[in-house]
MIVEX-700880 format. One record per residue (C-alpha): residue in three letters; x, z, y. Coordinates in steps of 0.001 Angstrom, whole numbers. Layout:
BEGIN
<nupa ALA	px X	pz Z	py Y> .
...
This chain:
BEGIN
<nupa MET	px 122102	pz 96671	py 92855> .
<nupa ARG	px 118478	pz 96401	py 91158> .
<nupa LYS	px 115509	pz 95833	py 93034> .
<nupa LYS	px 112842	pz 98210	py 93740> .
<nupa GLU	px 109481	pz 96893	py 92125> .
<nupa ALA	px 107639	pz 96405	py 95267> .
<nupa ARG	px 105744	pz 93996	py 97283> .
<nupa ILE	px 105891	pz 93976	py 100998> .
<nupa LEU	px 103623	pz 92553	py 103609> .
<nupa ILE	px 105092	pz 91353	py 106927> .
<nupa VAL	px 102825	pz 90011	py 109519> .
<nupa ASP	px 104227	pz 89017	py 112899> .
<nupa ASP	px 103509	pz 85641	py 115146> .
<nupa ASP	px 107372	pz 85279	py 115337> .
<nupa GLU	px 108457	pz 82767	py 112703> .
<nupa ASP	px 112215	pz 84170	py 113565> .
<nupa ILE	px 110913	pz 87685	py 112771> .
<nupa LEU	px 109373	pz 86783	py 109779> .
<nupa PHE	px 112436	pz 84985	py 108205> .
<nupa SER	px 114925	pz 87244	py 109105> .
<nupa ALA	px 113342	pz 90577	py 107917> .
<nupa ARG	px 111693	pz 88430	py 104701> .
<nupa VAL	px 115685	pz 87862	py 103872> .
<nupa TRP	px 116936	pz 90585	py 104330> .
<nupa LEU	px 114253	pz 92867	py 102723> .
<nupa LYS	px 114319	pz 90597	py 99575> .
<nupa LYS	px 117933	pz 91850	py 98456> .
<nupa PHE	px 116364	pz 95476	py 97889> .
<nupa PHE	px 112400	pz 94643	py 96742> .
<nupa THR	px 111347	pz 92187	py 94742> .
<nupa GLU	px 108589	pz 90370	py 96502> .
<nupa VAL	px 108166	pz 90047	py 100423> .
<nupa ILE	px 105327	pz 88099	py 101393> .
<nupa THR	px 105058	pz 87023	py 105079> .
<nupa LEU	px 102135	pz 85887	py 107207> .
<nupa ASN	px 102061	pz 84514	py 110909> .
<nupa SER	px 98278	pz 85616	py 111999> .
<nupa PRO	px 96960	pz 89104	py 111411> .
<nupa ASN	px 93647	pz 87346	py 110626> .
<nupa LYS	px 95245	pz 86561	py 107143> .
<nupa ILE	px 95546	pz 90453	py 106309> .
<nupa VAL	px 92278	pz 90931	py 104406> .
<nupa THR	px 92442	pz 88244	py 102174> .
<nupa SER	px 96475	pz 89358	py 101088> .
<nupa LEU	px 95047	pz 92967	py 100863> .
<nupa GLN	px 92315	pz 91379	py 98551> .
<nupa SER	px 94438	pz 89200	py 96616> .
<nupa HIS	px 97185	pz 91430	py 96459> .
<nupa GLN	px 98215	pz 94977	py 95423> .
<nupa ILE	px 99961	pz 95403	py 98752> .
<nupa ASP	px 102843	pz 98210	py 98806> .
<nupa VAL	px 103586	pz 98573	py 102228> .
<nupa ILE	px 102924	pz 96763	py 105370> .
<nupa LEU	px 105403	pz 95896	py 108147> .
<nupa LEU	px 102953	pz 94808	py 111382> .
<nupa ASP	px 103406	pz 93232	py 114846> .
<nupa MET	px 101978	pz 95510	py 117638> .
<nupa ASN	px 101366	pz 91922	py 119942> .
<nupa PHE	px 100286	pz 88677	py 118721> .
<nupa ARG	px 98654	pz 86660	py 121973> .
<nupa ARG	px 101073	pz 85903	py 124933> .
<nupa GLY	px 100818	pz 87350	py 127834> .
<nupa PHE	px 99232	pz 90538	py 126246> .
<nupa GLU	px 101825	pz 93368	py 125775> .
<nupa ASP	px 99076	pz 96531	py 125906> .
<nupa GLY	px 99536	pz 96842	py 121416> .
<nupa LYS	px 95913	pz 96713	py 121127> .
<nupa GLU	px 95901	pz 94293	py 118637> .
<nupa GLY	px 98141	pz 96238	py 116392> .
<nupa LEU	px 96421	pz 99210	py 117018> .
<nupa TYR	px 93009	pz 97400	py 116144> .
<nupa TRP	px 94771	pz 95557	py 112485> .
<nupa LEU	px 95955	pz 98995	py 111780> .
<nupa SER	px 92522	pz 100485	py 111681> .
<nupa GLU	px 91004	pz 97566	py 109939> .
<nupa ILE	px 93911	pz 97784	py 107013> .
<nupa LYS	px 93065	pz 101881	py 107073> .
<nupa GLU	px 89266	pz 101028	py 106186> .
<nupa ILE	px 89903	pz 98433	py 103490> .
<nupa ASN	px 93076	pz 101337	py 102326> .
<nupa LYS	px 93715	pz 104099	py 103911> .
<nupa ASP	px 96599	pz 105205	py 101396> .
<nupa ILE	px 98851	pz 101550	py 102132> .
<nupa PRO	px 101875	pz 103044	py 104588> .
<nupa VAL	px 102009	pz 100814	py 107711> .
<nupa ILE	px 105261	pz 100441	py 109790> .
<nupa LEU	px 105075	pz 99089	py 112930> .
<nupa MET	px 106902	pz 96812	py 114671> .
<nupa THR	px 107117	pz 97092	py 118450> .
<nupa ALA	px 109187	pz 96289	py 121409> .
<nupa TYR	px 111138	pz 99145	py 123554> .
<nupa GLY	px 108246	pz 99291	py 126270> .
<nupa GLU	px 105453	pz 100013	py 123470> .
<nupa VAL	px 107099	pz 103181	py 122008> .
<nupa GLU	px 104112	pz 105156	py 123177> .
<nupa LEU	px 101754	pz 102976	py 121995> .
<nupa ALA	px 103473	pz 103195	py 118572> .
<nupa VAL	px 103434	pz 107246	py 118866> .
<nupa GLU	px 99682	pz 106643	py 119190> .
<nupa ALA	px 99459	pz 104674	py 116256> .
<nupa LEU	px 101477	pz 106968	py 114337> .
<nupa LYS	px 98155	pz 109557	py 115076> .
<nupa ASN	px 95709	pz 106925	py 114034> .
<nupa GLY	px 97531	pz 106429	py 110546> .
<nupa ALA	px 100732	pz 104416	py 110668> .
<nupa THR	px 103530	pz 105608	py 108791> .
<nupa ASP	px 106411	pz 104737	py 111025> .
<nupa PHE	px 107909	pz 102054	py 113954> .
<nupa ILE	px 110370	pz 99892	py 113834> .
<nupa LEU	px 111994	pz 99009	py 117322> .
<nupa LYS	px 112891	pz 95096	py 117861> .
<nupa PRO	px 115401	pz 94381	py 117743> .
<nupa TRP	px 116145	pz 96398	py 114543> .
<nupa ASN	px 118863	pz 97460	py 112695> .
<nupa ASN	px 118857	pz 96370	py 109646> .
<nupa GLU	px 120073	pz 99564	py 107646> .
<nupa LYS	px 117024	pz 101537	py 109840> .
<nupa LEU	px 114562	pz 98937	py 108639> .
<nupa TYR	px 115224	pz 99092	py 104576> .
<nupa ALA	px 115629	pz 102869	py 105123> .
<nupa SER	px 111938	pz 102688	py 106923> .
<nupa VAL	px 110347	pz 100328	py 104470> .
<nupa ASN	px 112079	pz 102024	py 101063> .
<nupa LEU	px 110749	pz 105257	py 101858> .
<nupa ALA	px 106887	pz 104109	py 102456> .
<nupa VAL	px 107074	pz 102345	py 99258> .
<nupa ASP	px 108100	pz 105956	py 97799> .
<nupa ILE	px 104839	pz 107228	py 99800> .
<nupa SER	px 102701	pz 104121	py 98728> .
<nupa ARG	px 103398	pz 104958	py 95041> .
<nupa LYS	px 102915	pz 108470	py 95599> .
<nupa ASN	px 99682	pz 108046	py 97189> .
<nupa ARG	px 98378	pz 105191	py 94170> .
<nupa LYS	px 99068	pz 108387	py 92160> .
<nupa ILE	px 97037	pz 110844	py 93858> .
<nupa SER	px 94342	pz 108739	py 94241> .
<nupa GLN	px 94606	pz 107378	py 90803> .
<nupa TRP	px 94556	pz 111296	py 89531> .
<nupa GLU	px 91948	pz 111990	py 91923> .
<nupa ASN	px 89451	pz 109184	py 90206> .
<nupa LEU	px 90647	pz 110216	py 86943> .
<nupa GLN	px 89323	pz 113944	py 87693> .
<nupa GLU	px 86249	pz 112398	py 89105> .
<nupa HIS	px 85632	pz 110515	py 86045> .
<nupa SER	px 87000	pz 113283	py 83501> .
<nupa LYS	px 85034	pz 116466	py 84784> .
<nupa ASN	px 82441	pz 116936	py 82520> .
<nupa TYR	px 82766	pz 113083	py 81318> .
<nupa GLU	px 83581	pz 112680	py 78086> .
<nupa LEU	px 85599	pz 115752	py 77863> .
<nupa GLU	px 83536	pz 118233	py 77226> .
<nupa THR	px 81347	pz 117582	py 74804> .
<nupa GLN	px 78247	pz 119433	py 72228> .
<nupa SER	px 78396	pz 116379	py 69697> .
<nupa PRO	px 80228	pz 117176	py 66651> .
<nupa LYS	px 81612	pz 113494	py 65795> .
<nupa MET	px 82970	pz 113355	py 69868> .
<nupa GLN	px 84438	pz 117071	py 69389> .
<nupa GLN	px 86487	pz 115234	py 66331> .
<nupa ALA	px 87375	pz 112349	py 68163> .
<nupa LEU	px 88537	pz 114500	py 71464> .
<nupa ASN	px 90471	pz 116989	py 69325> .
<nupa THR	px 92452	pz 113677	py 67655> .
<nupa ILE	px 92815	pz 112507	py 71034> .
<nupa LYS	px 94562	pz 115775	py 72183> .
<nupa LYS	px 97006	pz 115897	py 69794> .
<nupa VAL	px 97696	pz 112537	py 70069> .
<nupa ALA	px 98494	pz 112483	py 73737> .
<nupa ALA	px 101457	pz 114459	py 73624> .
<nupa THR	px 103511	pz 111678	py 71551> .
<nupa ASP	px 104081	pz 108523	py 72106> .
<nupa ALA	px 102456	pz 107120	py 68754> .
<nupa ASN	px 100670	pz 103921	py 69186> .
<nupa LEU	px 96838	pz 104596	py 69449> .
<nupa LEU	px 93650	pz 102395	py 68959> .
<nupa LEU	px 90240	pz 103624	py 70627> .
<nupa LEU	px 87558	pz 102055	py 68692> .
<nupa GLY	px 84237	pz 101656	py 69788> .
<nupa GLU	px 81067	pz 99739	py 71402> .
<nupa ASN	px 81246	pz 98602	py 75080> .
<nupa GLY	px 80609	pz 101855	py 77288> .
<nupa THR	px 81600	pz 104526	py 75066> .
<nupa GLY	px 84495	pz 105907	py 77772> .
<nupa LYS	px 87676	pz 103892	py 75998> .
<nupa TYR	px 89050	pz 103302	py 79593> .
<nupa VAL	px 88305	pz 106591	py 80078> .
<nupa MET	px 89794	pz 108004	py 77231> .
<nupa ALA	px 93244	pz 106052	py 77895> .
<nupa GLU	px 93635	pz 107670	py 81440> .
<nupa TYR	px 93085	pz 111008	py 80020> .
<nupa ILE	px 95767	pz 110435	py 77220> .
<nupa HIS	px 98260	pz 109469	py 79932> .
<nupa GLN	px 97455	pz 112568	py 82152> .
<nupa ASN	px 98243	pz 114355	py 79369> .
<nupa SER	px 101440	pz 113013	py 78227> .
<nupa ALA	px 104893	pz 113442	py 79490> .
<nupa ARG	px 104557	pz 110118	py 80929> .
<nupa LYS	px 102026	pz 111154	py 83495> .
<nupa ASN	px 104004	pz 110592	py 86553> .
<nupa GLU	px 104878	pz 107031	py 86056> .
<nupa PRO	px 102298	pz 103969	py 85928> .
<nupa PHE	px 98857	pz 103483	py 84002> .
<nupa VAL	px 98456	pz 99902	py 83625> .
<nupa HIS	px 95205	pz 98533	py 82676> .
<nupa ILE	px 95183	pz 95005	py 81381> .
<nupa ASP	px 91939	pz 93299	py 80236> .
<nupa LEU	px 92683	pz 90864	py 77914> .
<nupa GLY	px 89564	pz 89826	py 77597> .
<nupa SER	px 89686	pz 88032	py 81166> .
<nupa ILE	px 93112	pz 86106	py 80951> .
<nupa SER	px 93157	pz 83020	py 80046> .
<nupa GLU	px 95371	pz 82141	py 77276> .
<nupa ASN	px 97746	pz 79748	py 79433> .
<nupa LEU	px 98248	pz 82850	py 81853> .
<nupa PHE	px 98959	pz 85225	py 79397> .
<nupa GLU	px 102661	pz 85319	py 79306> .
<nupa ALA	px 102876	pz 85108	py 83047> .
<nupa GLU	px 100735	pz 87718	py 83614> .
<nupa LEU	px 101721	pz 90431	py 80751> .
<nupa PHE	px 105882	pz 89312	py 81358> .
<nupa GLY	px 106411	pz 87649	py 84417> .
<nupa TYR	px 107724	pz 84526	py 85606> .
<nupa ALA	px 111441	pz 83481	py 86955> .
<nupa LYS	px 111570	pz 81435	py 90381> .
<nupa GLY	px 111217	pz 77878	py 89572> .
<nupa ALA	px 109143	pz 78097	py 86290> .
<nupa TYR	px 106347	pz 76477	py 86905> .
<nupa THR	px 104927	pz 74582	py 90068> .
<nupa ASP	px 103295	pz 77677	py 91712> .
<nupa ALA	px 106244	pz 79891	py 90798> .
<nupa LYS	px 107959	pz 80377	py 94272> .
<nupa THR	px 109669	pz 83625	py 93887> .
<nupa ASP	px 110715	pz 85927	py 91363> .
<nupa LYS	px 107573	pz 87861	py 89657> .
<nupa ALA	px 107622	pz 90797	py 87333> .
<nupa GLY	px 104932	pz 90880	py 84684> .
<nupa LYS	px 102503	pz 93847	py 84355> .
<nupa ILE	px 104246	pz 94985	py 80995> .
<nupa GLU	px 107623	pz 95388	py 83543> .
<nupa ASN	px 105536	pz 97030	py 86255> .
<nupa ALA	px 104728	pz 99905	py 83839> .
<nupa ASP	px 107972	pz 100644	py 82701> .
<nupa GLY	px 108265	pz 104738	py 82145> .
<nupa GLY	px 104506	pz 104617	py 81825> .
<nupa THR	px 101515	pz 103435	py 79816> .
<nupa VAL	px 99778	pz 100548	py 79154> .
<nupa PHE	px 96421	pz 100734	py 77814> .
<nupa LEU	px 95750	pz 96632	py 76466> .
<nupa ASP	px 91811	pz 96605	py 76132> .
<nupa GLU	px 89652	pz 93970	py 74445> .
<nupa ILE	px 92667	pz 93308	py 71694> .
<nupa GLY	px 90267	pz 91715	py 69429> .
<nupa ASN	px 89500	pz 88770	py 71961> .
<nupa LEU	px 93256	pz 87604	py 71311> .
<nupa THR	px 93691	pz 84333	py 69989> .
<nupa LEU	px 96269	pz 84203	py 67130> .
<nupa PRO	px 99232	pz 82702	py 68887> .
<nupa LEU	px 99099	pz 85359	py 71759> .
<nupa GLN	px 98985	pz 87947	py 68521> .
<nupa GLN	px 102490	pz 86769	py 67796> .
<nupa LYS	px 103531	pz 87116	py 71019> .
<nupa LEU	px 101999	pz 90634	py 71273> .
<nupa LEU	px 103549	pz 91831	py 67941> .
<nupa THR	px 106994	pz 90435	py 69212> .
<nupa LEU	px 106997	pz 92617	py 72210> .
<nupa ILE	px 105686	pz 95530	py 70468> .
<nupa GLN	px 108591	pz 95500	py 67364> .
<nupa THR	px 111180	pz 94590	py 69537> .
<nupa LYS	px 110074	pz 96302	py 72675> .
<nupa LYS	px 111394	pz 93976	py 74450> .
<nupa LEU	px 110557	pz 90443	py 76719> .
<nupa SER	px 112103	pz 88231	py 78900> .
<nupa ARG	px 109949	pz 86731	py 81824> .
<nupa ILE	px 109081	pz 82500	py 81907> .
<nupa GLY	px 111864	pz 80837	py 82966> .
<nupa GLU	px 114636	pz 83043	py 82233> .
<nupa THR	px 116722	pz 84081	py 79586> .
<nupa LYS	px 117581	pz 87500	py 80439> .
<nupa GLU	px 115910	pz 89787	py 78178> .
<nupa ARG	px 114325	pz 93016	py 79657> .
<nupa PHE	px 113466	pz 96585	py 77993> .
<nupa PRO	px 110513	pz 98339	py 79388> .
<nupa ASP	px 109961	pz 101350	py 78303> .
<nupa VAL	px 106189	pz 101681	py 77931> .
<nupa ARG	px 103548	pz 103604	py 75427> .
<nupa PHE	px 100887	pz 101497	py 73973> .
<nupa ILE	px 96993	pz 102427	py 74093> .
<nupa PHE	px 94847	pz 100050	py 72935> .
<nupa ALA	px 90866	pz 99102	py 72457> .
<nupa THR	px 88748	pz 96967	py 71285> .
<nupa ASN	px 84482	pz 97047	py 70364> .
<nupa ALA	px 85223	pz 94338	py 67420> .
<nupa ASP	px 85592	pz 94679	py 63643> .
<nupa LEU	px 89305	pz 94075	py 63261> .
<nupa LYS	px 89274	pz 95393	py 59665> .
<nupa LYS	px 86444	pz 91921	py 59206> .
<nupa MET	px 88610	pz 89882	py 61539> .
<nupa ILE	px 91436	pz 90532	py 59155> .
<nupa SER	px 89431	pz 89273	py 56407> .
<nupa GLU	px 88133	pz 86376	py 58221> .
<nupa HIS	px 92164	pz 85258	py 59072> .
<nupa ARG	px 91102	pz 85967	py 62745> .
<nupa PHE	px 93112	pz 88651	py 63582> .
<nupa ARG	px 97010	pz 89699	py 61909> .
<nupa GLU	px 96928	pz 92391	py 59457> .
<nupa ASP	px 100920	pz 92804	py 60927> .
<nupa LEU	px 99456	pz 93436	py 64419> .
<nupa TYR	px 96387	pz 96229	py 63307> .
<nupa PHE	px 99607	pz 98027	py 61364> .
<nupa ARG	px 101345	pz 98187	py 64416> .
<nupa ILE	px 98853	pz 98757	py 66854> .
<nupa ASN	px 97165	pz 101805	py 64755> .
<nupa THR	px 99522	pz 104317	py 64236> .
<nupa VAL	px 96690	pz 106473	py 64920> .
<nupa GLU	px 93452	pz 105285	py 65217> .
<nupa VAL	px 90663	pz 106999	py 67239> .
<nupa GLU	px 86457	pz 105749	py 66967> .
<nupa LEU	px 84544	pz 106983	py 69882> .
<nupa PRO	px 80806	pz 107847	py 69062> .
<nupa PRO	px 78012	pz 105758	py 70594> .
<nupa LEU	px 75761	pz 107945	py 72976> .
<nupa ARG	px 72934	pz 107478	py 70523> .
<nupa GLU	px 75133	pz 109216	py 68225> .
<nupa ARG	px 75430	pz 112207	py 70854> .
<nupa LYS	px 72322	pz 112999	py 72262> .
<nupa GLU	px 73278	pz 116306	py 72655> .
<nupa ASP	px 75682	pz 114975	py 75370> .
<nupa ILE	px 72773	pz 113161	py 77060> .
<nupa PRO	px 71390	pz 115734	py 79873> .
<nupa ALA	px 75526	pz 117192	py 80984> .
<nupa LEU	px 76280	pz 113263	py 81456> .
<nupa ALA	px 72882	pz 112170	py 83320> .
<nupa GLU	px 73484	pz 115440	py 85627> .
<nupa PHE	px 77043	pz 114512	py 85789> .
<nupa PHE	px 76098	pz 110903	py 87541> .
<nupa ILE	px 73405	pz 112588	py 89287> .
<nupa LYS	px 76174	pz 114551	py 90903> .
<nupa LYS	px 78271	pz 111921	py 91706> .
<nupa TYR	px 75725	pz 109464	py 93055> .
<nupa GLU	px 74015	pz 112248	py 95362> .
<nupa LYS	px 77596	pz 112564	py 97374> .
<nupa LYS	px 77918	pz 108610	py 97397> .
<nupa TYR	px 74285	pz 108137	py 98804> .
<nupa GLY	px 73472	pz 111535	py 100590> .
<nupa LYS	px 71011	pz 112929	py 98806> .
<nupa SER	px 70382	pz 115972	py 97157> .
<nupa HIS	px 67991	pz 118090	py 94647> .
<nupa LEU	px 67614	pz 114933	py 92234> .
<nupa ARG	px 66046	pz 115274	py 88755> .
<nupa ILE	px 64873	pz 113077	py 86256> .
<nupa GLN	px 61229	pz 113596	py 85302> .
<nupa ASN	px 61309	pz 112134	py 81879> .
<nupa LEU	px 64471	pz 113604	py 80561> .
<nupa ASP	px 62916	pz 113927	py 77196> .
<nupa GLU	px 62593	pz 110002	py 76805> .
<nupa VAL	px 66128	pz 109780	py 77637> .
<nupa VAL	px 67592	pz 111640	py 75322> .
<nupa HIS	px 65775	pz 109505	py 72511> .
<nupa TYR	px 66143	pz 106713	py 74247> .
<nupa ALA	px 69314	pz 104757	py 72014> .
<nupa PHE	px 71066	pz 103423	py 75058> .
<nupa PRO	px 72342	pz 99936	py 73641> .
<nupa GLY	px 74806	pz 100110	py 76940> .
<nupa ASN	px 75768	pz 103435	py 76069> .
<nupa ILE	px 76976	pz 105690	py 78715> .
<nupa ARG	px 77715	pz 103070	py 81369> .
<nupa GLU	px 74008	pz 102105	py 80738> .
<nupa LEU	px 73336	pz 105659	py 81745> .
<nupa GLU	px 75324	pz 105396	py 84813> .
<nupa HIS	px 73938	pz 102386	py 85938> .
<nupa SER	px 70890	pz 103490	py 85361> .
<nupa VAL	px 70705	pz 106994	py 87402> .
<nupa GLU	px 72880	pz 104958	py 90461> .
<nupa ARG	px 69855	pz 102470	py 90288> .
<nupa GLU	px 67468	pz 104842	py 90795> .
<nupa ILE	px 68694	pz 107017	py 93113> .
<nupa ILE	px 69410	pz 104145	py 95052> .
<nupa LEU	px 65420	pz 102749	py 95132> .
<nupa THR	px 63589	pz 106107	py 94564> .
<nupa GLU	px 62625	pz 108090	py 97879> .
<nupa THR	px 61728	pz 111318	py 96457> .
<nupa GLU	px 63205	pz 113971	py 94371> .
<nupa GLU	px 62254	pz 113170	py 91361> .
<nupa LEU	px 64115	pz 110508	py 89083> .
<nupa THR	px 61996	pz 108182	py 86645> .
<nupa LEU	px 64529	pz 106365	py 84574> .
<nupa THR	px 63835	pz 102603	py 82988> .
<nupa LEU	px 64926	pz 102098	py 79659> .
<nupa ASN	px 64866	pz 99117	py 78003> .
<nupa HIS	px 63245	pz 99981	py 74574> .
<nupa SER	px 63078	pz 96108	py 73270> .
<nupa VAL	px 66769	pz 95839	py 73697> .
<nupa ALA	px 67483	pz 99253	py 72126> .
<nupa GLU	px 65348	pz 99251	py 68984> .
<nupa GLU	px 66565	pz 95696	py 68928> .
<nupa LYS	px 69985	pz 97276	py 68986> .
<nupa ILE	px 69166	pz 99372	py 66035> .
<nupa SER	px 68251	pz 96874	py 63752> .
<nupa SER	px 72233	pz 96207	py 63106> .
<nupa LEU	px 75047	pz 97946	py 62292> .
<nupa ASN	px 77507	pz 95413	py 62885> .
<nupa LEU	px 79484	pz 95458	py 66084> .
<nupa GLU	px 80028	pz 91317	py 66802> .
<nupa GLU	px 76322	pz 90954	py 66251> .
<nupa MET	px 75282	pz 93942	py 68255> .
<nupa GLU	px 77762	pz 92337	py 71138> .
<nupa GLU	px 75934	pz 89169	py 70462> .
<nupa ARG	px 72645	pz 90132	py 71033> .
<nupa LEU	px 73280	pz 91990	py 73999> .
<nupa ILE	px 74673	pz 89086	py 76185> .
<nupa LYS	px 72064	pz 86611	py 75154> .
<nupa ASN	px 68595	pz 89335	py 75898> .
<nupa ALA	px 71130	pz 89646	py 79280> .
<nupa LEU	px 71466	pz 85969	py 79736> .
<nupa LYS	px 67794	pz 85670	py 79115> .
<nupa LYS	px 66932	pz 88570	py 81393> .
<nupa TYR	px 68877	pz 87026	py 84144> .
<nupa LYS	px 67629	pz 83203	py 83434> .
<nupa GLY	px 71507	pz 82090	py 83279> .
<nupa ASN	px 72742	pz 83839	py 86299> .
<nupa ILE	px 76100	pz 84305	py 84884> .
<nupa THR	px 76909	pz 87464	py 87392> .
<nupa LEU	px 73669	pz 89457	py 87331> .
<nupa ALA	px 74665	pz 89310	py 83548> .
<nupa ALA	px 78192	pz 89910	py 83689> .
<nupa GLU	px 76976	pz 92930	py 86075> .
<nupa ALA	px 74365	pz 94221	py 84125> .
<nupa LEU	px 76854	pz 94311	py 80695> .
<nupa GLY	px 79727	pz 96135	py 82941> .
<nupa LEU	px 81806	pz 93103	py 82040> .
<nupa THR	px 83744	pz 90805	py 84719> .
<nupa ARG	px 82808	pz 87012	py 85061> .
<nupa ALA	px 85903	pz 85760	py 82871> .
<nupa SER	px 84942	pz 88532	py 80095> .
<nupa LEU	px 81420	pz 87423	py 79472> .
<nupa TYR	px 82375	pz 83585	py 79623> .
<nupa ARG	px 85165	pz 84109	py 76980> .
<nupa ARG	px 82783	pz 86240	py 74827> .
<nupa MET	px 79911	pz 83076	py 75401> .
<nupa GLU	px 83153	pz 80851	py 74636> .
<nupa LYS	px 83693	pz 83062	py 71410> .
<nupa PHE	px 79984	pz 83208	py 70058> .
<nupa GLY	px 79195	pz 80141	py 70602> .
<nupa ILE	px 76575	pz 80533	py 73505> .
């Protein structure tokens, strides 16, 4: 029987319960994590994507009222309302368990449990978790895509969208090009949701934030004992996307050795986890993206030409916002509505819209969104005046080389925030790891 890809978290202060539940459930699910204290739940949810939680209702000796279980149930739901929680309870606590069901628990298991009942309950919860995650992803996509990127008055963007709509229904490899903040992630999600794979996983992998020594472990997974910290078998992100779509972002940041590994995966459509010889054949569709000039990188022997031709069966370039000014008013209005709802405000409008439309937006759509959100937070009236950094914008236009512009933006952000990596990364719309890699790339 093939194990189902799922991460189960069991929380109980009884080590015997943890051991027996883990041994039984490991037969059916790829990863089972145990905690002997509920105080560690928040940390686990922050560091892992948990599919199902099995939660005891009592953790202190002499207290059998189940209030701790109800408390931690509410804490879990506050962090992520979509995670199914199965309560483990004694016979005398059934009424409490029923109350917990009303408060969001998925099911409850009586101690001592029947193994078959335990498996059935967890298996159903895993299916519910996957369904919840897909619904959540779809709602997020709807929120981001309605009137955002997908409706346009720009001829250049219309041309890009026409191509994307044609290729979405196929399994062809697609390369999305464009500056940071032009909407490559949104387009990748749109393609996935308009393909035959829409009911399967959409997995985004930011190659710019993965260090070289973790590349294989993250993408391909590893077997137990493959290295010191490999205490269990773990599927990689490619394998977890089986049946769905893998969006490989920032592909221009890969070193040549990693480019070779990726090329082999694309060519053979098979992989092996680190530490095992078994070959696996995940069925995935690839979408790639970069803001780098790959043709220039090929001429400089920094990007493999054979990989380039593998990834760009179809190539689409998303225009920068300064080349689709017709869309700025609609995009600004979309972001106003979005953040009015988030921050409990209404009837907001941009006072300097003419200036905004003629601004070059070096950070593209992401900069526009951040500018709108910032003003909505800070402004106490209904009139918004977006703060525009004209000096950076003018400097941006002076060069059309993407890498030169990226380097300049990074230097400007670091200068503006006096070397504070966290603030600079946030302003650029990057993770700290992505910014460090770019700084290393440009020798900053």
